[in-house]
C-alpha positions, 0 to 999 in steps of 0.5 A: 450394954455389950458393943455388939450390941451396940453396933445392933442397935445402930443398925436396926435405927439407921435400918428405919431411918434409910427406909423412911429416907427413901421412901419419901425421896423414891415416890411422887408425895412422899413427905406427905405419906411420911407426914401421914405416917406422922400421924396414923401409924400407916405406912409402907412394908419397908418402913414396917419391916424396918420398925419391927425390926427395931424393935425386935433388937430393942427386946434383944436386947433389954432383955440381954441387958435384965438376963446380965444384972439376974445373972450379977446377983444370984450369984 
């Protein structure tokens, strides 16, 4: 994994954590919503977008890693 991929992954994880913390702390019943999200998968728009971005970042990182692995063994 190259440093930029690691940095992108770190940022995506931090963004998801921030979205969840903001949701929990900014509105009444936040902890109940967070627990409901863990049970049902239903979450606020901001959390869903942060989760999507993390999934995209993971997919990009895995694809780049597999591409570099294939290149190193195709020569």
